[in-house]
NURO-94652 format. One record per residue: residue in three letters; y, x, z of N, C-alpha, C in turn. Coordinates in nm, 4 decimals. Each point is the difference from the previous one (the first is absolute). Layout:
BEGIN
{'ALA'; {Y; X; Z}; {Y; X; Z}; {Y; X; Z}};
...
% end
This chain:
BEGIN
{'MET'; {-4.8516; -0.9378; -5.6954}; {0.0077; 0.1283; 0.0655}; {-0.1381; 0.0407; 0.0530}};
{'PHE'; {-0.0725; -0.0978; 0.0552}; {-0.1326; 0.0285; 0.0539}; {-0.0951; 0.0460; -0.1105}};
{'ASN'; {0.0093; -0.0638; -0.1163}; {-0.0848; 0.0387; -0.1130}; {0.0328; 0.1408; -0.0481}};
{'SER'; {0.1251; 0.0370; 0.0074}; {0.0368; 0.1345; -0.0444}; {-0.0529; 0.1054; 0.0972}};
{'LEU'; {-0.0065; -0.0334; 0.1293}; {-0.0556; 0.0950; 0.0956}; {-0.1500; 0.0182; -0.0227}};
{'LEU'; {-0.0696; -0.1088; -0.0308}; {-0.1430; 0.0099; -0.0282}; {-0.0251; 0.0811; -0.1256}};
{'ALA'; {0.0812; -0.0210; -0.0987}; {-0.0153; 0.0742; -0.1244}; {0.0289; 0.1474; 0.0228}};
{'LEU'; {0.1005; 0.0295; 0.0789}; {0.0343; 0.1387; 0.0301}; {-0.1116; 0.0670; 0.0778}};
{'GLU'; {-0.0566; -0.0735; 0.0940}; {-0.1090; 0.0552; 0.0806}; {-0.1245; 0.0231; -0.0843}};
{'ALA'; {-0.0284; -0.0878; -0.0939}; {-0.1174; 0.0132; -0.0851}; {0.0160; 0.1137; -0.0993}};
{'THR'; {0.1218; 0.0308; -0.0400}; {0.0209; 0.1050; -0.0999}; {0.0100; 0.1388; 0.0595}};
{'THR'; {0.0144; 0.0102; 0.1316}; {0.0138; 0.1331; 0.0590}; {-0.1286; 0.0784; -0.0110}};
{'GLY'; {-0.1161; -0.0687; 0.0036}; {-0.1272; 0.0659; -0.0198}; {-0.0497; 0.0787; 0.1193}};
{'GLU'; {0.0553; -0.0235; 0.1151}; {-0.0473; 0.0710; 0.1183}; {-0.1345; -0.0577; 0.0432}};
{'ALA'; {-0.0950; 0.0862; 0.0267}; {-0.1350; -0.0427; 0.0390}; {-0.0027; -0.0320; 0.1490}};
{'GLN'; {-0.0655; -0.1101; 0.0338}; {-0.0169; -0.0381; 0.1396}; {-0.1286; 0.0652; 0.0532}};
{'PRO'; {0.0003; 0.0495; 0.1227}; {-0.1224; 0.0597; 0.0549}; {-0.1071; -0.1078; 0.0197}};
{'GLN'; {-0.1204; 0.0248; -0.0509}; {-0.1078; -0.0985; 0.0041}; {-0.1153; 0.0424; 0.0910}};
{'GLY'; {-0.0147; 0.1239; 0.0331}; {-0.1163; 0.0491; 0.0727}; {-0.0073; -0.0417; 0.1458}};
{'GLY'; {0.1091; -0.0239; 0.0655}; {0.0016; -0.0297; 0.1415}; {-0.0507; -0.1392; 0.0362}};
{'ASN'; {-0.0017; -0.0918; -0.0947}; {-0.0407; -0.1367; 0.0300}; {-0.1456; -0.0074; 0.0441}};
{'TRP'; {-0.0883; 0.0714; -0.0654}; {-0.1424; -0.0030; 0.0353}; {-0.0254; 0.0618; 0.1369}};
{'LEU'; {0.0699; 0.1062; 0.0277}; {-0.0155; 0.0665; 0.1296}; {0.0425; -0.0911; 0.1145}};
{'VAL'; {0.1103; -0.0685; -0.0166}; {0.0482; -0.0924; 0.1030}; {-0.0974; -0.1157; 0.0167}};
{'LEU'; {-0.0516; -0.0511; -0.1093}; {-0.0959; -0.1108; 0.0049}; {-0.1286; 0.0407; 0.0720}};
{'ILE'; {-0.0517; 0.1172; -0.0284}; {-0.1207; 0.0493; 0.0673}; {0.0277; 0.0225; 0.1482}};
{'LEU'; {0.1161; 0.0510; 0.0342}; {0.0371; 0.0221; 0.1388}; {0.0097; -0.1334; 0.0766}};
{'ILE'; {0.0578; -0.1004; -0.0614}; {0.0115; -0.1315; 0.0641}; {-0.1383; -0.0597; 0.0236}};
{'TYR'; {-0.0882; 0.0074; -0.0997}; {-0.1364; -0.0507; 0.0172}; {-0.0746; 0.0762; 0.1100}};
{'GLY'; {0.0183; 0.1304; 0.0062}; {-0.0653; 0.0791; 0.1039}; {0.0465; -0.0395; 0.1399}};
{'VAL'; {0.1284; -0.0202; 0.0170}; {0.0534; -0.0426; 0.1296}; {-0.0517; -0.1389; 0.0350}};
{'PHE'; {-0.0061; -0.0888; -0.0973}; {-0.0493; -0.1361; 0.0221}; {-0.1468; 0.0009; 0.0432}};
{'ILE'; {-0.0822; 0.0792; -0.0651}; {-0.1417; 0.0097; 0.0361}; {-0.0158; 0.0594; 0.1401}};
{'PHE'; {0.0787; 0.0996; 0.0325}; {-0.0047; 0.0584; 0.1340}; {0.0368; -0.1029; 0.1064}};
{'LEU'; {0.1032; -0.0802; -0.0247}; {0.0406; -0.1024; 0.0965}; {-0.1072; -0.1067; 0.0177}};
{'ILE'; {-0.0646; -0.0399; -0.1082}; {-0.1084; -0.0981; 0.0107}; {-0.1123; 0.0575; 0.0854}};
{'TYR'; {-0.0380; 0.1231; -0.0237}; {-0.1054; 0.0626; 0.0799}; {0.0406; 0.0083; 0.1461}};
{'PHE'; {0.1214; 0.0447; 0.0261}; {0.0442; 0.0250; 0.1371}; {0.0133; -0.1278; 0.0811}};
{'PHE'; {0.0446; -0.1094; -0.0627}; {0.0245; -0.1222; 0.0756}; {-0.1130; -0.1024; -0.0076}};
{'MET'; {-0.0941; 0.0143; -0.0943}; {-0.1061; -0.0999; -0.0125}; {-0.1379; 0.0580; 0.0286}};
{'PHE'; {-0.0401; 0.1004; -0.0709}; {-0.1371; 0.0492; 0.0083}; {-0.0251; 0.0855; 0.1230}};
{'ARG'; {0.0934; 0.0823; 0.0385}; {-0.0189; 0.0882; 0.1142}; {-0.0176; -0.0770; 0.1315}};
{'PRO'; {0.0831; -0.0999; 0.0313}; {-0.0228; -0.0762; 0.1235}; {-0.1315; -0.0772; -0.0014}};
{'GLN'; {-0.0402; -0.0483; -0.1171}; {-0.1262; -0.0725; -0.0091}; {-0.1177; 0.0930; 0.0276}};
{'LYS'; {0.0054; 0.1218; -0.0493}; {-0.1068; 0.0965; 0.0268}; {-0.0047; 0.0367; 0.1476}};
{'LYS'; {0.1152; 0.0121; 0.0647}; {0.0031; 0.0286; 0.1437}; {-0.0636; -0.1142; 0.0792}};
{'GLN'; {0.0293; -0.1226; -0.0395}; {-0.0554; -0.1159; 0.0694}; {-0.1517; -0.0071; -0.0192}};
{'GLN'; {-0.0483; 0.0274; -0.1194}; {-0.1437; 0.0002; -0.0252}; {-0.0690; 0.1096; 0.0797}};
{'LYS'; {0.0616; 0.1158; 0.0105}; {-0.0573; 0.1104; 0.0775}; {-0.0081; -0.0371; 0.1472}};
{'ALA'; {0.1049; -0.0640; 0.0536}; {-0.0005; -0.0414; 0.1400}; {-0.1079; -0.1051; 0.0261}};
{'LEU'; {-0.0212; -0.0913; -0.0946}; {-0.1033; -0.1028; 0.0161}; {-0.1397; 0.0618; -0.0047}};
{'ARG'; {-0.0220; 0.0968; -0.0895}; {-0.1301; 0.0694; -0.0049}; {-0.0278; 0.0723; 0.1311}};
{'GLU'; {0.1032; 0.0645; 0.0549}; {-0.0145; 0.0705; 0.1272}; {-0.0313; -0.0983; 0.1134}};
{'LEU'; {0.0667; -0.1146; -0.0001}; {-0.0243; -0.1025; 0.1006}; {-0.1439; -0.0506; -0.0077}};
{'LEU'; {-0.0486; -0.0259; -0.1202}; {-0.1357; -0.0515; -0.0165}; {-0.1054; 0.1035; 0.0362}};
{'SER'; {0.0314; 0.1264; -0.0156}; {-0.0971; 0.1033; 0.0359}; {-0.0082; 0.0209; 0.1513}};
{'GLN'; {0.0996; -0.0451; 0.0748}; {0.0033; 0.0227; 0.1442}; {-0.0399; -0.1225; 0.0823}};
{'ILE'; {-0.0365; -0.1107; -0.0649}; {-0.0362; -0.1179; 0.0789}; {-0.1345; 0.0214; 0.0684}};
{'GLU'; {-0.0129; -0.0576; 0.1176}; {-0.1216; 0.0136; 0.0804}; {-0.0391; -0.1361; 0.0552}};
{'ILE'; {-0.1205; -0.0079; 0.0501}; {-0.0466; -0.1227; 0.0635}; {0.0833; -0.0251; 0.1253}};
{'GLY'; {0.0455; -0.1235; 0.0165}; {0.0817; -0.0374; 0.1147}; {0.1486; -0.0041; -0.0298}};
{'ASP'; {0.0426; 0.0505; -0.1151}; {0.1414; -0.0038; -0.0367}; {0.0408; -0.1423; -0.0372}};
{'VAL'; {0.1227; -0.0344; 0.0343}; {0.0562; -0.1291; -0.0399}; {0.0721; 0.0210; -0.1326}};
{'VAL'; {-0.0345; -0.0832; -0.0995}; {0.0560; 0.0167; -0.1338}; {0.0716; -0.1275; -0.0440}};
{'LEU'; {0.0930; 0.0172; -0.0906}; {0.0681; -0.1102; -0.0665}; {-0.0503; -0.0031; -0.1427}};
{'THR'; {-0.0481; -0.1155; -0.0443}; {-0.0519; -0.0114; -0.1367}; {0.1116; -0.0423; -0.0941}};
{'SER'; {-0.0265; 0.0101; -0.1288}; {0.0997; -0.0378; -0.0995}; {0.0282; -0.1492; 0.0017}};
{'SER'; {-0.0881; -0.0794; 0.0572}; {0.0240; -0.1441; 0.0096}; {0.0779; -0.0359; 0.1262}};
{'GLY'; {0.0289; 0.0973; 0.0861}; {0.0835; -0.0235; 0.1163}; {-0.0753; -0.0254; 0.1293}};
{'PHE'; {-0.1321; 0.0197; 0.0012}; {-0.0788; -0.0222; 0.1207}; {-0.0190; 0.1311; 0.0756}};
{'TYR'; {0.0072; -0.0095; 0.1331}; {-0.0305; 0.1133; 0.0854}; {-0.1445; -0.0122; 0.0450}};
{'GLY'; {-0.0719; 0.1118; -0.0002}; {-0.1382; -0.0013; 0.0439}; {-0.0415; 0.1364; 0.0511}};
{'THR'; {-0.1200; 0.0035; 0.0573}; {-0.0550; 0.1234; 0.0554}; {-0.1179; 0.0440; -0.0847}};
{'ILE'; {-0.0034; 0.1282; -0.0347}; {-0.1097; 0.0533; -0.0802}; {-0.1226; 0.0152; 0.0888}};
{'ILE'; {-0.1146; -0.0554; -0.0463}; {-0.1234; 0.0140; 0.0773}; {-0.1064; 0.0798; -0.0744}};
{'ASP'; {0.0199; 0.0230; -0.1317}; {-0.0947; 0.0818; -0.0759}; {0.0701; 0.0527; -0.1242}};
{'ILE'; {-0.0358; 0.1229; -0.0392}; {0.0596; 0.0630; -0.1177}; {-0.1119; 0.0483; -0.0904}};
{'ALA'; {0.0065; -0.0360; -0.1283}; {-0.0908; 0.0515; -0.1021}; {0.0835; 0.0833; -0.0978}};
{'ASP'; {-0.0570; 0.0304; -0.1171}; {0.0717; 0.0837; -0.0970}; {0.1338; -0.0621; -0.0415}};
{'ASP'; {-0.0062; -0.1141; -0.0659}; {0.1215; -0.0647; -0.0494}; {0.0315; -0.1298; 0.0728}};
{'THR'; {-0.0817; -0.0394; 0.0954}; {0.0209; -0.1269; 0.0692}; {0.0072; 0.0217; 0.1506}};
{'VAL'; {0.0646; -0.0944; 0.0653}; {0.0057; -0.0030; 0.1456}; {-0.0307; -0.1428; 0.0442}};
{'ILE'; {-0.0523; -0.0132; 0.1196}; {-0.0198; -0.1328; 0.0574}; {0.1047; -0.0154; 0.1086}};
{'VAL'; {0.0803; -0.1051; -0.0155}; {0.1121; -0.0228; 0.0899}; {-0.0245; -0.1283; 0.0781}};
{'GLU'; {0.0255; 0.0073; 0.1300}; {-0.0146; -0.1152; 0.0881}; {0.1398; -0.0558; 0.0273}};
{'PHE'; {0.0157; -0.1301; -0.0268}; {0.1307; -0.0637; 0.0153}; {0.0014; -0.0905; 0.1217}};
{'GLY'; {0.1058; 0.0055; 0.0793}; {0.0201; -0.0891; 0.1129}; {-0.0944; 0.0281; 0.1157}};
{'ASN'; {-0.0018; -0.0914; 0.0960}; {-0.0847; 0.0139; 0.1176}; {-0.1412; -0.0500; -0.0254}};
{'ASN'; {-0.0188; -0.0739; -0.1058}; {-0.1308; -0.0540; -0.0334}; {-0.0868; 0.1121; -0.0573}};
{'LYS'; {-0.1087; 0.0331; 0.0664}; {-0.0855; 0.1105; -0.0436}; {-0.0809; -0.0357; -0.1248}};
{'ASN'; {0.0048; -0.1256; -0.0440}; {-0.0752; -0.0409; -0.1184}; {0.0799; 0.0152; -0.1283}};
{'CYS'; {0.1245; 0.0363; 0.0087}; {0.0848; 0.0115; -0.1187}; {0.0060; 0.1467; -0.0437}};
{'ARG'; {-0.1046; 0.0444; -0.0684}; {-0.0083; 0.1371; -0.0505}; {-0.0074; -0.0060; -0.1509}};
{'ILE'; {0.0907; 0.0678; -0.0653}; {0.0099; -0.0077; -0.1453}; {-0.0067; 0.1403; -0.0592}};
{'PRO'; {-0.0922; 0.0224; -0.0943}; {0.0010; 0.1276; -0.0721}; {0.1105; -0.0013; -0.1058}};
{'MET'; {0.0710; 0.1100; -0.0134}; {0.1054; 0.0101; -0.1012}; {0.0129; 0.1437; -0.0478}};
{'GLN'; {0.0668; 0.0165; -0.1107}; {0.0213; 0.1335; -0.0542}; {0.1025; 0.0746; 0.0847}};
{'LYS'; {-0.0142; 0.1317; 0.0024}; {0.0954; 0.0815; 0.0754}; {0.1411; -0.0117; -0.0573}};
{'THR'; {0.0093; -0.0236; -0.1290}; {0.1318; -0.0077; -0.0637}; {0.0794; -0.1223; 0.0434}};
{'ALA'; {-0.0654; -0.0964; 0.0686}; {0.0709; -0.1181; 0.0498}; {0.0748; 0.0299; 0.1291}};
{'ILE'; {-0.0199; 0.1181; 0.0561}; {0.0688; 0.0391; 0.1237}; {0.1338; 0.0627; -0.0370}};
{'VAL'; {0.1077; -0.0521; 0.0605}; {0.1327; 0.0522; -0.0309}; {0.0639; 0.0733; 0.1176}};
{'ASP'; {-0.0510; -0.0237; 0.1225}; {0.0540; 0.0691; 0.1161}; {-0.1090; 0.0119; 0.1049}};
{'CYS'; {0.0089; 0.1027; 0.0832}; {-0.1023; 0.0242; 0.0999}; {0.0661; 0.0431; 0.1299}};
{'GLU'; {-0.0510; -0.0544; 0.1095}; {0.0463; 0.0385; 0.1322}; {-0.1208; 0.0515; 0.0764}};
{'LYS'; {0.0035; 0.1252; 0.0379}; {-0.1131; 0.0614; 0.0694}; {-0.0237; -0.0677; 0.1333}};
{'GLN'; {-0.1266; -0.0061; 0.0415}; {-0.0314; -0.0638; 0.1268}; {0.0628; 0.0790; 0.1133}};
{'GLY'; {0.0598; -0.0703; 0.0944}; {0.0656; 0.0629; 0.1139}; {0.1396; 0.0497; -0.0295}};
{'GLN'; {0.0459; -0.0155; -0.1206}; {0.1325; 0.0465; -0.0364}; {0.1020; -0.1057; 0.0394}};
{'VAL'; {0.1051; 0.0420; 0.0687}; {0.1051; -0.0907; 0.0442}; {0.1204; 0.0198; -0.0891}};
{'GLU'; {0.0546; -0.1096; -0.0521}; {0.1179; 0.0080; -0.0853}; {0.1243; 0.0212; 0.0856}};
{'PRO'; {0.0872; 0.0925; -0.0395}; {0.1239; 0.0233; 0.0767}; {0.0971; -0.1156; -0.0177}};
{'ASP'; {0.0743; -0.0321; 0.1055}; {0.0986; -0.1091; -0.0083}; {0.1311; 0.0481; -0.0540}};
% end
């Protein structure tokens, strides 16, 4: 019986619509690309912009957190480098790139509890 239904369906000669498949496929790819941009690239660009703004506002005397996890005080700023003093020992001054700074606390700024 199943074979007779297939034979009947094949002999009717009705054409199946073929044009809509490409449109749906392009629409799915477009939505997928939009979601990738919205959830991956856009937040990363916002974070990079915030870091650039932070690095442009650092001043001498600010307490910074480096990418290695050390807290220090900025004592000199050059074009791409800063000299950071770590701890109470005044002899521990290390030059480093500005890009190694991940957070900054302005001098005299009190953190809210």
